[in-house]
TIMARDREN-242205 format. One record per residue: residue number from 1; residue in three letters; chain; x, z, y of N, C-alpha, C in turn. Coordinates in Angstrom, 3 decimals, always signed. Each point is the difference from the previous one (the first is absolute). Layout:
BEGIN
<ropa n="NUM" res="ALA" chain="A" n_c1="X" n_c3="Z" n_c2="Y" ca_c1="X" ca_c3="Z" ca_c2="Y" c_c1="X" c_c3="Z" c_c2="Y"/>
...
END
This chain:
BEGIN
<ropa n="1" res="MET" chain="A" n_c1="+6.015" n_c3="+15.391" n_c2="-74.718" ca_c1="-1.314" ca_c3="-0.181" ca_c2="-1.129" c_c1="+1.098" c_c3="-0.261" c_c2="-1.401"/>
<ropa n="2" res="ILE" chain="A" n_c1="+1.026" n_c3="-0.554" n_c2="-0.063" ca_c1="+0.937" ca_c3="-0.618" ca_c2="-0.692" c_c1="+0.422" c_c3="+1.347" c_c2="-0.454"/>
<ropa n="3" res="ALA" chain="A" n_c1="+0.238" n_c3="+1.167" n_c2="+0.538" ca_c1="+0.684" ca_c3="+0.819" ca_c2="-0.184" c_c1="-0.351" c_c3="+1.099" c_c2="-0.857"/>
<ropa n="4" res="THR" chain="A" n_c1="-1.379" n_c3="+0.304" n_c2="+0.443" ca_c1="-1.292" ca_c3="+0.609" ca_c2="-0.282" c_c1="-0.499" c_c3="-0.334" c_c2="-1.590"/>
<ropa n="5" res="ALA" chain="A" n_c1="+0.522" n_c3="-1.498" n_c2="-0.155" ca_c1="-0.598" ca_c3="-0.363" ca_c2="-1.296" c_c1="+1.987" c_c3="+0.494" c_c2="-0.944"/>
<ropa n="6" res="GLU" chain="A" n_c1="+1.076" n_c3="-0.637" n_c2="+0.442" ca_c1="+0.414" ca_c3="+0.865" ca_c2="-1.586" c_c1="-0.225" c_c3="+1.042" c_c2="+0.277"/>
<ropa n="7" res="ILE" chain="A" n_c1="+0.046" n_c3="+0.732" n_c2="+1.518" ca_c1="-0.207" ca_c3="+1.493" ca_c2="-0.118" c_c1="-0.622" c_c3="+0.923" c_c2="-1.566"/>
<ropa n="8" res="LEU" chain="A" n_c1="-1.029" n_c3="-0.648" n_c2="+0.113" ca_c1="-1.602" ca_c3="-0.395" ca_c2="-1.123" c_c1="+1.168" c_c3="+0.072" c_c2="-1.281"/>
<ropa n="9" res="LYS" chain="A" n_c1="+0.847" n_c3="-2.048" n_c2="+0.055" ca_c1="-0.501" ca_c3="+0.241" ca_c2="-1.221" c_c1="+1.527" c_c3="+0.361" c_c2="-1.134"/>
<ropa n="10" res="THR" chain="A" n_c1="+0.788" n_c3="+0.536" n_c2="+1.776" ca_c1="+0.684" ca_c3="+1.986" ca_c2="-0.938" c_c1="-0.251" c_c3="+1.042" c_c2="-0.999"/>
<ropa n="11" res="LYS" chain="A" n_c1="-0.674" n_c3="-0.181" n_c2="+1.088" ca_c1="-1.346" ca_c3="+1.748" ca_c2="-0.246" c_c1="-0.596" c_c3="-0.272" c_c2="-1.347"/>
<ropa n="12" res="ILE" chain="A" n_c1="-0.459" n_c3="-1.280" n_c2="-0.138" ca_c1="-0.828" ca_c3="-0.332" ca_c2="-0.691" c_c1="+1.175" c_c3="-0.160" c_c2="-1.821"/>
<ropa n="13" res="GLU" chain="A" n_c1="+0.909" n_c3="-0.546" n_c2="+0.351" ca_c1="+0.454" ca_c3="-0.409" ca_c2="-1.189" c_c1="+0.465" c_c3="+1.786" c_c2="-0.578"/>
<ropa n="14" res="ASN" chain="A" n_c1="-0.117" n_c3="+1.121" n_c2="+0.194" ca_c1="+0.963" ca_c3="+0.767" ca_c2="+0.094" c_c1="-1.499" c_c3="+0.846" c_c2="-0.867"/>
<ropa n="15" res="PHE" chain="A" n_c1="-1.509" n_c3="-0.593" n_c2="+0.437" ca_c1="-0.491" ca_c3="+1.698" ca_c2="-1.037" c_c1="+0.279" c_c3="-0.662" c_c2="-1.492"/>
<ropa n="16" res="SER" chain="A" n_c1="-0.198" n_c3="+0.990" n_c2="-0.672" ca_c1="-0.604" ca_c3="+0.388" ca_c2="-1.029" c_c1="-0.797" c_c3="-1.209" c_c2="-0.032"/>
<ropa n="17" res="PRO" chain="A" n_c1="-0.669" n_c3="+0.032" n_c2="-2.063" ca_c1="-0.269" ca_c3="-1.540" ca_c2="-0.451" c_c1="-2.017" c_c3="+1.062" c_c2="+0.440"/>
<ropa n="18" res="GLU" chain="A" n_c1="+0.141" n_c3="+1.330" n_c2="-0.203" ca_c1="-1.473" ca_c3="+0.543" ca_c2="+0.076" c_c1="-1.118" c_c3="-0.279" c_c2="+1.611"/>
<ropa n="19" res="ILE" chain="A" n_c1="+1.603" n_c3="+0.095" n_c2="+0.406" ca_c1="+0.113" ca_c3="+0.330" ca_c2="+1.827" c_c1="-0.858" c_c3="-1.294" c_c2="+0.583"/>
<ropa n="20" res="LEU" chain="A" n_c1="+1.088" n_c3="-1.184" n_c2="-1.155" ca_c1="-0.271" ca_c3="-1.853" ca_c2="+0.300" c_c1="-1.570" c_c3="-0.031" c_c2="-0.118"/>
<ropa n="21" res="GLU" chain="A" n_c1="-0.288" n_c3="+0.036" n_c2="-1.282" ca_c1="-1.207" ca_c3="+0.339" ca_c2="-0.625" c_c1="-0.943" c_c3="+0.281" c_c2="+0.421"/>
<ropa n="22" res="ALA" chain="A" n_c1="+0.165" n_c3="+1.035" n_c2="+0.843" ca_c1="-1.440" ca_c3="+0.965" ca_c2="+0.806" c_c1="+0.076" c_c3="-1.022" c_c2="+1.829"/>
<ropa n="23" res="PHE" chain="A" n_c1="+1.610" n_c3="-0.343" n_c2="+0.093" ca_c1="+0.064" ca_c3="-0.906" ca_c2="+1.532" c_c1="-0.553" c_c3="-1.042" c_c2="-0.272"/>
<ropa n="24" res="ALA" chain="A" n_c1="+0.013" n_c3="-0.662" n_c2="-0.976" ca_c1="-0.675" ca_c3="-1.222" ca_c2="-0.061" c_c1="-1.135" c_c3="-0.373" c_c2="-0.005"/>
<ropa n="25" res="LYS" chain="A" n_c1="-0.424" n_c3="+0.481" n_c2="-0.736" ca_c1="-1.617" ca_c3="+0.452" ca_c2="-0.234" c_c1="-0.713" c_c3="+0.146" c_c2="+1.344"/>
<ropa n="26" res="MET" chain="A" n_c1="+0.682" n_c3="+1.453" n_c2="+0.841" ca_c1="-0.438" ca_c3="+0.398" ca_c2="+1.825" c_c1="-0.098" c_c3="-1.970" c_c2="+0.850"/>
<ropa n="27" res="VAL" chain="A" n_c1="+0.743" n_c3="-0.479" n_c2="-0.661" ca_c1="+0.561" ca_c3="-1.366" ca_c2="+0.755" c_c1="-1.137" c_c3="-0.953" c_c2="-0.629"/>
<ropa n="28" res="GLU" chain="A" n_c1="-0.125" n_c3="-0.710" n_c2="-1.131" ca_c1="-1.485" ca_c3="-0.054" ca_c2="-0.365" c_c1="-1.366" c_c3="-0.191" c_c2="+0.788"/>
<ropa n="29" res="SER" chain="A" n_c1="+0.324" n_c3="+1.058" n_c2="+0.028" ca_c1="-1.776" ca_c3="+0.421" ca_c2="+0.403" c_c1="-0.246" c_c3="-0.093" c_c2="+1.589"/>
<ropa n="30" res="PHE" chain="A" n_c1="+1.232" n_c3="+0.150" n_c2="+0.943" ca_c1="+0.013" ca_c3="-0.116" ca_c2="+0.886" c_c1="-0.773" c_c3="-1.656" c_c2="+0.100"/>
<ropa n="31" res="GLU" chain="A" n_c1="-0.855" n_c3="-0.306" n_c2="+0.813" ca_c1="-1.202" ca_c3="-0.699" ca_c2="+1.176" c_c1="+0.614" c_c3="-1.464" c_c2="+0.486"/>
<ropa n="32" res="VAL" chain="A" n_c1="+0.415" n_c3="-1.159" n_c2="-0.896" ca_c1="+0.907" ca_c3="-1.201" ca_c2="+0.705" c_c1="-1.152" c_c3="-0.387" c_c2="+1.539"/>
<ropa n="33" res="LYS" chain="A" n_c1="+0.239" n_c3="+0.274" n_c2="+0.621" ca_c1="-1.139" ca_c3="-0.902" ca_c2="+1.037" c_c1="+0.559" c_c3="-1.232" c_c2="-0.148"/>
<ropa n="34" res="ASN" chain="A" n_c1="-1.370" n_c3="-1.327" n_c2="+0.519" ca_c1="+0.433" ca_c3="-1.090" ca_c2="-0.549" c_c1="-0.070" c_c3="-0.727" c_c2="+2.139"/>
<ropa n="35" res="GLN" chain="A" n_c1="+0.684" n_c3="-0.378" n_c2="-0.310" ca_c1="+0.555" ca_c3="-1.006" ca_c2="+1.988" c_c1="-0.313" c_c3="-0.766" c_c2="-0.002"/>
<ropa n="36" res="SER" chain="A" n_c1="-1.855" n_c3="+0.156" n_c2="+0.657" ca_c1="+0.273" ca_c3="-1.869" ca_c2="+0.417" c_c1="+0.529" c_c3="-0.892" c_c2="+0.281"/>
<ropa n="37" res="ALA" chain="A" n_c1="+0.300" n_c3="-1.530" n_c2="-0.138" ca_c1="+1.206" ca_c3="-0.421" ca_c2="+0.727" c_c1="-1.010" c_c3="-0.348" c_c2="+1.088"/>
<ropa n="38" res="ILE" chain="A" n_c1="-0.885" n_c3="+0.658" n_c2="+0.669" ca_c1="-0.714" ca_c3="-0.403" ca_c2="+1.059" c_c1="+0.863" c_c3="+1.321" c_c2="+1.107"/>
<ropa n="39" res="PRO" chain="A" n_c1="+0.309" n_c3="-0.697" n_c2="+0.933" ca_c1="+0.370" ca_c3="+0.689" ca_c2="+0.994" c_c1="-1.397" c_c3="+1.976" c_c2="+0.561"/>
<ropa n="40" res="GLN" chain="A" n_c1="+0.993" n_c3="+0.434" n_c2="-0.124" ca_c1="-1.787" ca_c3="+0.658" ca_c2="+1.029" c_c1="-0.497" c_c3="-0.147" c_c2="+0.822"/>
<ropa n="41" res="PHE" chain="A" n_c1="+0.480" n_c3="-0.675" n_c2="+0.712" ca_c1="-0.227" ca_c3="-0.310" ca_c2="+2.025" c_c1="-1.868" c_c3="-0.551" c_c2="-0.885"/>
<ropa n="42" res="GLN" chain="A" n_c1="+0.901" n_c3="-1.132" n_c2="-0.527" ca_c1="-1.042" ca_c3="-0.891" ca_c2="-0.244" c_c1="-0.974" c_c3="+0.014" c_c2="-0.929"/>
<ropa n="43" res="VAL" chain="A" n_c1="-0.221" n_c3="+1.577" n_c2="-1.194" ca_c1="-0.639" ca_c3="+0.002" ca_c2="-0.647" c_c1="-1.520" c_c3="+1.290" c_c2="+2.070"/>
<ropa n="44" res="ASP" chain="A" n_c1="+1.331" n_c3="-0.071" n_c2="+0.237" ca_c1="-0.754" ca_c3="+1.017" ca_c2="+1.159" c_c1="-0.864" c_c3="-0.755" c_c2="+0.572"/>
<ropa n="45" res="GLU" chain="A" n_c1="+0.387" n_c3="-0.755" n_c2="+0.775" ca_c1="-0.655" ca_c3="-2.053" ca_c2="+0.413" c_c1="-1.328" c_c3="-0.209" c_c2="-0.529"/>
<ropa n="46" res="VAL" chain="A" n_c1="+0.438" n_c3="-0.346" n_c2="-1.392" ca_c1="-1.446" ca_c3="-0.074" ca_c2="-0.514" c_c1="-1.494" c_c3="+0.705" c_c2="-0.009"/>
<ropa n="47" res="LEU" chain="A" n_c1="+1.476" n_c3="+1.176" n_c2="+0.240" ca_c1="-1.138" ca_c3="+1.407" ca_c2="+0.006" c_c1="-1.047" c_c3="+0.058" c_c2="+0.788"/>
<ropa n="48" res="TYR" chain="A" n_c1="+1.153" n_c3="+0.167" n_c2="+0.970" ca_c1="-1.012" ca_c3="-0.147" ca_c2="+1.406" c_c1="-1.037" c_c3="-1.248" c_c2="+0.336"/>
<ropa n="49" res="ARG" chain="A" n_c1="+0.494" n_c3="-1.152" n_c2="+0.399" ca_c1="-1.213" ca_c3="-0.682" ca_c2="-0.023" c_c1="-0.979" c_c3="-0.338" c_c2="-1.023"/>
<ropa n="50" res="ILE" chain="A" n_c1="-0.097" n_c3="+0.329" n_c2="-1.343" ca_c1="-0.844" ca_c3="+0.639" ca_c2="-1.143" c_c1="-1.363" c_c3="+0.543" c_c2="+0.824"/>
<ropa n="51" res="GLN" chain="A" n_c1="+1.509" n_c3="+1.652" n_c2="+0.769" ca_c1="-2.023" ca_c3="+0.919" ca_c2="+0.381" c_c1="-0.109" c_c3="-0.921" c_c2="+0.786"/>
<ropa n="52" res="PHE" chain="A" n_c1="+1.085" n_c3="-0.957" n_c2="+1.514" ca_c1="-0.462" ca_c3="-0.281" ca_c2="+1.341" c_c1="-1.604" c_c3="-0.645" c_c2="-0.546"/>
<ropa n="53" res="HIS" chain="A" n_c1="+0.376" n_c3="-1.154" n_c2="-1.158" ca_c1="-1.079" ca_c3="-1.050" ca_c2="-0.515" c_c1="-1.671" c_c3="+0.919" c_c2="-0.349"/>
<ropa n="54" res="ASN" chain="A" n_c1="+0.713" n_c3="+0.835" n_c2="-0.082" ca_c1="-1.148" ca_c3="+0.971" ca_c2="-1.142" c_c1="-0.503" c_c3="+0.611" c_c2="+1.265"/>
<ropa n="55" res="GLU" chain="A" n_c1="+0.595" n_c3="+0.656" n_c2="+1.267" ca_c1="-1.239" ca_c3="+0.498" ca_c2="+1.387" c_c1="-0.638" c_c3="-1.477" c_c2="+0.872"/>
<ropa n="56" res="ASN" chain="A" n_c1="+0.929" n_c3="-0.990" n_c2="-0.325" ca_c1="-0.577" ca_c3="-1.011" ca_c2="+0.686" c_c1="+0.300" c_c3="-1.110" c_c2="-1.146"/>
<ropa n="57" res="PRO" chain="A" n_c1="-1.287" n_c3="+0.407" n_c2="-0.495" ca_c1="-0.445" ca_c3="-1.067" ca_c2="-0.994" c_c1="-0.526" c_c3="-1.818" c_c2="+0.657"/>
<ropa n="58" res="ARG" chain="A" n_c1="+0.232" n_c3="-1.045" n_c2="+1.842" ca_c1="+0.238" ca_c3="+0.165" ca_c2="+0.207" c_c1="+0.715" c_c3="-1.309" c_c2="-0.374"/>
<ropa n="59" res="THR" chain="A" n_c1="+1.977" n_c3="+0.404" n_c2="-0.098" ca_c1="+0.489" ca_c3="+0.124" ca_c2="+0.749" c_c1="+0.279" c_c3="-1.078" c_c2="-2.046"/>
<ropa n="60" res="LYS" chain="A" n_c1="+1.203" n_c3="-0.517" n_c2="+0.755" ca_c1="+0.665" ca_c3="-0.863" ca_c2="-1.337" c_c1="+1.569" c_c3="+0.593" c_c2="-0.867"/>
<ropa n="61" res="LEU" chain="A" n_c1="-0.493" n_c3="+0.327" n_c2="-0.979" ca_c1="+1.125" ca_c3="-0.323" ca_c2="-0.842" c_c1="+1.387" c_c3="-1.542" c_c2="+0.255"/>
<ropa n="62" res="ASP" chain="A" n_c1="+1.312" n_c3="+0.770" n_c2="-0.140" ca_c1="+0.683" ca_c3="-1.617" ca_c2="-0.196" c_c1="+1.091" c_c3="+0.199" c_c2="-0.882"/>
<ropa n="63" res="PHE" chain="A" n_c1="-0.955" n_c3="+1.237" n_c2="-0.958" ca_c1="+1.233" ca_c3="-0.344" ca_c2="-1.131" c_c1="-0.099" c_c3="-1.510" c_c2="-0.666"/>
<ropa n="64" res="TYR" chain="A" n_c1="-0.746" n_c3="-0.836" n_c2="-0.514" ca_c1="-0.189" ca_c3="-0.707" ca_c2="-0.610" c_c1="+0.568" c_c3="-1.743" c_c2="+0.536"/>
<ropa n="65" res="GLU" chain="A" n_c1="+0.183" n_c3="+0.353" n_c2="+1.616" ca_c1="+1.524" ca_c3="-0.613" ca_c2="+0.394" c_c1="+0.649" c_c3="-0.372" c_c2="-0.030"/>
<ropa n="66" res="ASN" chain="A" n_c1="+0.431" n_c3="+1.543" n_c2="+0.494" ca_c1="+1.132" ca_c3="+0.810" ca_c2="-0.645" c_c1="+1.700" c_c3="-0.285" c_c2="-0.975"/>
<ropa n="67" res="ILE" chain="A" n_c1="-1.688" n_c3="+0.421" n_c2="-0.588" ca_c1="+0.360" ca_c3="-0.771" ca_c2="-2.435" c_c1="+0.458" c_c3="-1.297" c_c2="+0.400"/>
<ropa n="68" res="SER" chain="A" n_c1="-0.835" n_c3="-1.187" n_c2="+0.268" ca_c1="+0.329" ca_c3="-0.696" ca_c2="+0.242" c_c1="+0.861" c_c3="-0.417" c_c2="+0.389"/>
<ropa n="69" res="GLU" chain="A" n_c1="+0.349" n_c3="-0.331" n_c2="+1.966" ca_c1="+1.076" ca_c3="+0.567" ca_c2="+0.243" c_c1="+2.086" c_c3="+0.102" c_c2="-1.340"/>
<ropa n="70" res="LEU" chain="A" n_c1="-0.787" n_c3="+1.151" n_c2="-0.325" ca_c1="+1.059" ca_c3="+0.722" ca_c2="-0.968" c_c1="+1.028" c_c3="-0.876" c_c2="-0.707"/>
<ropa n="71" res="GLN" chain="A" n_c1="-1.542" n_c3="-0.796" n_c2="-0.918" ca_c1="+0.400" ca_c3="-0.709" ca_c2="-1.697" c_c1="+0.153" c_c3="-0.769" c_c2="+0.530"/>
<ropa n="72" res="LYS" chain="A" n_c1="+0.025" n_c3="-0.898" n_c2="+2.081" ca_c1="+0.703" ca_c3="-1.090" ca_c2="+0.156" c_c1="+0.988" c_c3="-0.096" c_c2="-0.049"/>
<ropa n="73" res="ASN" chain="A" n_c1="+1.033" n_c3="+1.540" n_c2="+0.690" ca_c1="+0.823" ca_c3="+0.234" ca_c2="+0.645" c_c1="+1.121" c_c3="+1.005" c_c2="-1.534"/>
<ropa n="74" res="CYS" chain="A" n_c1="-0.413" n_c3="-0.186" n_c2="-0.607" ca_c1="+0.270" ca_c3="+0.413" ca_c2="-1.334" c_c1="-0.115" c_c3="-0.722" c_c2="-1.036"/>
<ropa n="75" res="ALA" chain="A" n_c1="-0.034" n_c3="-1.466" n_c2="-0.504" ca_c1="-0.311" ca_c3="-0.726" ca_c2="-0.639" c_c1="+1.361" c_c3="-0.937" c_c2="-0.217"/>
END
């Protein structure tokens, strides 16, 4: 990864001012994907629990108990 970045850096440094400006505009237009601090497998687990509860409304969602435990452990 570092080698690839160095190669790109060298190539970018050799751009003409016009090409550099066009490249800068192109890079600025890229969307930045916001990465959540929550791992994807945990998000999937929560979605699965909600879906299961929607299909089986008599089940109990244990989010509040888990959140209370998490708050105690992180405090």
